RODO-2510 file (C-alpha; in nm, 4 decimals, decimal comma):
residues 68
     n   res          X          Y          Z
     1     k     0,0000     0,0000     0,0000
     2     m     0,1082     0,3580    -0,0560
     3     s     0,2066     0,5342     0,2617
     4     t     0,1074     0,8975     0,2813
     5     i     0,4061     1,1288     0,3089
     6     k     0,3709     1,3198     0,6326
     7     t     0,3761     1,6977     0,5919
     8     s     0,2642     1,8255     0,9335
     9     w     0,3062     1,7193     1,2938
    10     p     0,0211     1,8564     1,5073
    11     e     0,0870     1,5888     1,7706
    12     v     0,4203     1,7446     1,8727
    13     v     0,2771     2,0820     1,9821
    14     g     0,3729     2,1281     2,3467
    15     w     0,6600     1,8779     2,3249
    16     p     1,0189     1,9805     2,4003
    17     a     1,1627     2,1105     2,0717
    18     a     1,4401     1,8494     2,0638
    19     q     1,1877     1,5674     2,0955
    20     a     0,9793     1,7151     1,8136
    21     v     1,2878     1,7337     1,5911
    22     t     1,3543     1,3652     1,6569
    23     q     0,9958     1,2775     1,5628
    24     v     0,9994     1,4806     1,2405
    25     n     1,3373     1,3328     1,1536
    26     t     1,2076     0,9803     1,2088
    27     d     0,9039     1,0391     0,9861
    28     r     1,0860     1,2439     0,7207
    29     p     1,4637     1,1873     0,7169
    30     d     1,4700     1,3731     0,3835
    31     v     1,3804     1,7168     0,5217
    32     a     1,5943     1,9863     0,6820
    33     i     1,4577     2,1003     1,0168
    34     e     1,5008     2,4575     1,1359
    35     v     1,4338     2,5190     1,5056
    36     l     1,3457     2,8826     1,5734
    37     p     1,2009     3,0975     1,8525
    38     s     0,8300     3,1638     1,8053
    39     g     0,7710     3,4828     1,6071
    40     t     1,0931     3,4583     1,4060
    41     s     1,0409     3,5678     1,0476
    42     v     1,1479     3,3083     0,7953
    43     s     1,2509     3,3459     0,4353
    44     p     0,9516     3,3603     0,2026
    45     g     0,8795     3,0855    -0,0430
    46     f     0,7755     2,7253    -0,0054
    47     s     1,0352     2,4529     0,0279
    48     s     0,9237     2,0900     0,0120
    49     t     1,2418     1,9872     0,1933
    50     r     1,2199     2,2191     0,4937
    51     v     1,0296     2,2039     0,8213
    52     h     1,0229     2,4891     1,0735
    53     v     0,9827     2,4030     1,4405
    54     f     0,8879     2,7107     1,6426
    55     f     0,9396     2,6990     2,0180
    56     d     0,8134     2,9220     2,2995
    57     g     0,9914     3,0646     2,6035
    58     t     0,9882     2,7289     2,7798
    59     g     1,1459     2,5450     2,4872
    60     s     0,8209     2,3721     2,3947
    61     v     0,6858     2,3515     2,0407
    62     a     0,4513     2,6485     1,9949
    63     a     0,2865     2,5703     1,6596
    64     t     0,2304     2,2723     1,4314
    65     p     0,5536     2,2019     1,2425
    66     q     0,4853     2,1629     0,8713
    67     v     0,6712     2,1199     0,5477
    68     g     0,7331     2,4517     0,3769
***
């Protein structure tokens, strides 16, 4: 059967950022993960090989990481 390629990780919201990175990496070893403080502006444009993980002041994931 065809497995669906995962493009977002809503389940990791609230996790420690490092743990979220591990999860994304496990699901999608082909993408580059950028870990950034919440509110950081990122370069415009969609990238199918990039995932942003935004974390809050406690180091927890603040928003759903997604490919782009």
